[in-house]
N, C-alpha and C positions, 0 to 999 in steps of 0.2 A: 456618376457613370456617363451621363449625357455629355458632361464637360470633357471627359476623357476621350470619348469618341470624336467630339468636335476637334479636340487638340490633334488627334491622330490624322484626321482628314486635312487639317491645315498643314501638318508636316508633309503629307503626301503631295499636296498641291505645290508647296514651296520647295520640296526637295528635288523634284525633277528626276532625271535619269540616274544621278549618283545615289539617290535614296533607293530606287528600285534595284540598282545593281548590288548595293550593300545588302538589301533584303534577300535577294536571290542567293548571294554568297553565304549568308548566315543560315538560310534554309538548307542549302546543300551540305554545309558542315554539320548541322544538327541531324539531318537525315542520315548522313554517312556514319556519324557517331552512334546514332540509334541502331542502325543496321549492324555495325560491328558488335555493339553490346548484345543484340539479340543472337548474333552468330556465335559468340564465344561464351556467353553467359546463359544460365537458365532463364526462361521467360519470367518466372516468378522473381528472380533476382533483378531482372531489368525493371519490372514494375516497382519493386522495393527501392531500387536506386533512384528512380524518378520521384517516388513519394518521399524518400529520404532527403533529396535535394530541395524539394519544395518545402518539406517540413523544417529543414535546417534554416532556410531563409526566414520562415515565419518565427522559428524559435529564437533567432537572433534579433528579432524585431522588438520584442517586449518581454518583460518578466511574466506577464499574464499568460502569454502564449507558451512560455517555458513551463509554467505550472500545469497548464492543460495537457501539454505533451507528457510531462512527468506522470500525471494521473493516468493517462492512456497507457503508457508503458507499464507502470506498476500494476495495473489491473488486468491488462489484456496480453502483454508480452513480457512478463517480469523476468524471465530467464533468457530472453533473446539476445544473441551476441552478433555483432557485425562480423561477417565472414572475411575479415581482413586481419592478418596476423601482425601484431606489433611486438612480438615476443610473447604476447598473450592476445586473446580476442576480446576487445572492449565490448561491453554490453550496451544496449540502448539506454539502460538506466544510467550507466557512466556518462554517456553523451548528454542525457537530459540534466543530470546533476551539475556537470561541469559547465554546460551552456547557461543554465539557470543562474549559477553563482557568478559566472563571467559577466552576464548582462547586468545583474544586480550590482556587482562591484563597480562596473564601468559607470553606472548611473550615480553611484555614491561618489566616486572619485572625480567625475566631471560635474558634480553638483547638479545633475539633472533632477535627482531627488534632493529636496531641500534640506532634510536633516535625518539623522538616525533616530528612529522611534524606539524609545525604551519601553520596557514592560516589567512586571513584577518578577518574571521568571528568568530574566537575562543573567543575573549573577549566579543563581544555582545551576542553570544549564551550562554556563561557561565553566564553573568549577567541576561539574560532572565530566565535561569533555577533557579538562586538564587531568583529572583523575584517570580517565581512560588512557590518555597518553602515558601517564606515569606507570600504570600497570602494564601497558604494552612494552615499554622500555625495560622495566624491571623483570618482565617475564622472559626476556632474552637470556637471562642468566640460567634459566631452566631448560629452554629449548630454542633451537635456531628458528629464524623467521624466513619462510619461503616467500617468493614474490606474490603468490596467490594470497597468502595470509595478509601480507602488507597491503595488497590492492583491496581486499575485502574490508580490512580495518579502516582504510581511508574512505571507502564507500559508506561505512556505518557512521563514521565521524561526520561526513558531509550530510548524511541523512538526519543526524541529530541537529546539526547546525542549520538545517532547512527551516527550523523554527524561526530564526532571525529573518530569513528572506521573506517568509510568509507574513510575519507581523509588519514588516516594513513595506511590503508591496500590495497587500490586500487591504487597501485603505479607503475603499468606497463600497457602498452597498451593491452597486452593479457588479463590481469585480467579485465580491464575496458570494453573491447569489449565483454568478456564472460558475465559480469554482465548486460550490456545493452541488449545483445541478450536474456539473461534469462528473463528480464523484458518484452521484446517484445513477446516472445513465451508464457510466463505465462499469459500475458494479452490476447493474442490470444486464449489460451485455455479457459480462463474464459469467454470470449465473445462467443466462440463456444458453450460452455455448456449453456450459457444463451439463445442463439438462438434456439438450439435443444430443450431445455426444454419448450420454448415458443411455438414451433410448434407442440410438441407432444400433444395428447389428455390430457385434464386437469387431469383426473383420473390417467393416467400413470405418469404424472409429479409429482403428489402428492406422488405416491408410490415410485418414484425414490428419491425424496428429503427426504422422511421420513426415508430412510435408514440411513441418517446422524444423526438420533436421538441418535445413540450409542455415538456420540461425542457431545451430548447435543445441537444439533440443534433442532428447532421446527419441529413438525410433524403434519400430518393430513391436512385437507383442509385449515387450517389457514396459511399454508406456502405460498399460492398463494396471490399475491398482485394485487389490482385493483386500477384504478384511483379513488381517493376520497373514497377508501375502499368500493366501490359500485360494486358488481358482475355484475350489468347490464351494466357497462362501460367496456372499453377494459382492458384486463389483462396487467400487466407490467412485463418485464423481470427482473429476480433477480439473475440468475446463482446460485452460492453458497454464495452470499453476503447478503441474507435475505432481505435487503432493496434495492429497485431499485435506490434510489438516491445515496447510497453508491457505488453501481455498476457503476453508471454514473460517479462518481468521479474517480474511478479506470480507466475508459475508457478515461477520459480526459488525465490522465498521460501517459498511454501506447500508445494511438493514436497520441498524440503530439510528443512523442519520436520516433514513427515509421515513421511518415509522411516524414521527411527529407531524409530517406533512399530511397524513391521512386524517388527523384530528384537529389541527389548528384552523383558526378562522381565516387566516391569510397564507395559504400555501404558495410556495414559489413554483409549483407545478400542479396542474389541475388534478383534483382527487380522482377523477375517472381514469387517469393514467397511474396514479400512485398505487392504487389497490392491486392491479395486476403485476406491477413491478415488485411489490412486496411479496405477492404470492409466488412469483418465480424465484425470488431470493430465498424464501423459506423452503420451497421445494428442493432447490439445489443444496441448501444446507443439510436437509434430511438425507439426501442422496450421498453426501460425503461420509455419512456415518461417523462424523467427528463429534464425539461426546463432549469434549472440552469446549468446542465452538458452540454447540447447542446450549450448554450451560451458560456460557458467556453471553449469548444473545438473550437467553431467558433473564439473566441478571440485568442486562441493559434495559429490557422492556419493563421489568419490575421497577427499575429506577425511574423510568419515564412515567409509569402508571402511578407510582407513589407520590411523585412530585407534582404532576400536572394532569396527565391524560388518563383519567379513571377508566374510560372505555377500553383502553389498551389492556388493562388487567382482565377485563371480560374476554377480550380476544385471546389473551394468553391462556386463560383457563379453557376456552373452547378448543384451542389447538392442542393443549395437553390432553383433554378428554378424547379427542379424535385419535391421537397417537396411542392412547391406552386401549381404545375400543376397536379400531380398524384392524382387520386381519393382516393387511399389507404392512403394518408397522409393528407387528408382534415381535419380529426378530430384533427390531430397534429397542424395544422395551427389555427384551432378554439380555441385550448387550449392556444396558445400564445396570440391570440386576447383577450380572456377572462381574461388572466393574466394582460394584459395591461390596461384593463378596470376595474380590481379588481372585476370581476363578479363571479369567481369560488370560491368554498369553500376553497381550499388550499391557494389561494392568500389572501383571507380575513383573514384566520387564521394567516398567516405570518404577515399581517399588524397589527393584534392584538398583536402578539408576539413582534414586533418591538416597539410598543407603551409601552408595559409593561417593555421591556428591558431598554428603555430610562428612565423610571421612576426609576428603580432600580439603574441604573448607576448615575443618578442625585443625588441620596441619598448617594451613596458610590462611589464617582468618582475616588479616587486616587489609591487604591489597591484592590478594589472590595470586594466581600464577600467570596472569597475562593471557594472551590470545594465541600463543604459538603451540604449546603442548604441555603435557604434564611432566613434573620433575622426575618421576620414577615410573617403572613399568607396572607397578601395582595400582597406579592411578591413571585416570583419563579425564579429559575435558569433554563434557557433553551430557546433558540431562534435560528431560522434557519438562522444564519449568523455567520461565523467564527469570525468576528471582534466584533460584539456585544457580543457574548458569551465570547470572550477573555476579553472584558472590564468588563463583569459581574464577571468573575472569578478573574481577576488580575488587574482590574481598568485601567484607562487611562495610567498609568505609564507602566504597562505590555504591553498594546496594542501599546504604543509608542515604546517600546523596540523591539517588533516584527516588526513593520513597518520600524524601523531603520535597522534591520538585512536585511530585504528584499531590502531596498534601496541600501545598501552596496553590497548585492548579485548581483543585476542587474548592478550596476556600474562596479563591477569586471568582470562580464560576458560580458558586452559590450566591455570593453577594451581588454579582451582576444579574443573575436570574431574578432575584427579588426586585431589582430596579427595572427589569424588563417586562413585568407582568402586564403593563399597559400596552405593550407592542407585540401582538401575537406572532408577527413574522419573525422578528429578531429572537423572540423567546423560543420558537420552534427550532430555529437553526442552532441556537446555543444549547438547548437541552439535548438535541440530537447528537451534537459533538461531545458533550459531557457524557451522555449515555454510552456512546461508542467507546470512549476511553475507559469507562467503568467496565464495560463488557470485555474489552481487551485485557484489562488487568485481572479479571476473574478467569478468563480463558487462559491467561498466562500462567496460572497456578500449575496447569498440567501440560502446557505447550510452551515452546521456546522461540517461535519465529519472530517475535517482536523485539528480540535482542539476540541476534545470531548472525555471525559473519556470512553464513550461507544464504541468508534471506534479507539482503539490504533493502529490497523493495518494501517488505513488510515494516522494517524499521522506518523507512521514509514515510510511509502512510501514517504510522503512529504519530510521528512528530509533526507531520503536516496537519493532522487533526488538532494536536495541541496548539500549534501556531494559529490555526483558523479559529479556535476558541477565543484566544486573546484578541485576535483581529476583530471578531464579532463584537466583543465588549467595547472595543475602541470605535467601531463603526456606528453601533447603535446607541452607545453611551458616550458621546464626546465630552471632553473636559468642560466644566469641572465636575460633571456627574459621574466620572469614572469611579467604580467601586474601589 
């Protein structure tokens, strides 16, 4: 910094009047441009434009900056679209993915990155992507493809291919810890927004969320979400995720990643901060009333407690007892009982979706019906389950490829975890990532956002975690100790 200041002083001394004249002209141009922007655009848009320009310059600087930007967008502004029409409105997630892949490919082609780093999942993931393309093309025989379906499909493919970028760019402990910390803090920010918006008066919450209409978010009283869409029932927390179940899926990932930091001997963030962060995440999850996300997080924490952190099992039991005892959570318990008895409307609708999904899969079992639409009017694509939705889109072959990837993923993670028992820092990161994916897969039994064209940010986060898991084993277990 001191060298920069000295350099500028030297330029001022040597430049003379041409330097000052140029500085005045540039200042006048920038001032005029800023004034016109304020005059013709909304002030909020002006601030967003400036932040976007600065962010864009940083984004094009390195892959690490691109990853941090992607994390911020996927957690805090997942559905935000740039208010400039290109025949469609590109989202911030589109910009983040394209810039990230552009910078990474440029590094590979210019040999800035020395070599392409291979991993045990490269082949299976590449086959999975090829199968997705095959099902997409084959599905055009059943239904036409709109530009929105094509764009969302490309987003999902890029989200899956994000795995390769992560494995090849997060190659140092410093980068890995920065990325994990960014996920924890961004998740905490999203959870905090969700809790605050839930506690505010509903009219004020509507006004705050309606500000995001500039970025093509919904506005008005329709932004509020209630159980069974009934305003007489409790409201559900949504933060900036629009859908409470999608927010619940995000909280599975970030709360699972954060929990080991409270019990490890070498946390990457001081435990005095980790405890309140976890408390806010759990509070927000309860306020979503997302039963699938709650079960997913419970499964993730059971995974962590059974493998390594026994005190987490005690914490899980205490949380469960509080939910059963406190009068404020009585309705929550009733919702779980109603789901078990298939008495509430949401569960009944899910059962109907599963029945229809099995009917579609039985007619088109091998490669599904693609991503465009169902072949006949008595069938439809869409079910609240990652696995059934994947079987609808890509058939049993695609679903089998995905399950094979997950099997290899957990086998690799298990072997690496056994080799990392002497490194508490790396072990905590690895187990947090493994638990997050385990929780997401359990939650995915009754929810669909981790493989859905409408939620590419959730797909991106899922494969980001998969890539970070493999990156962790490479960083903390360099060859020849790789499992």
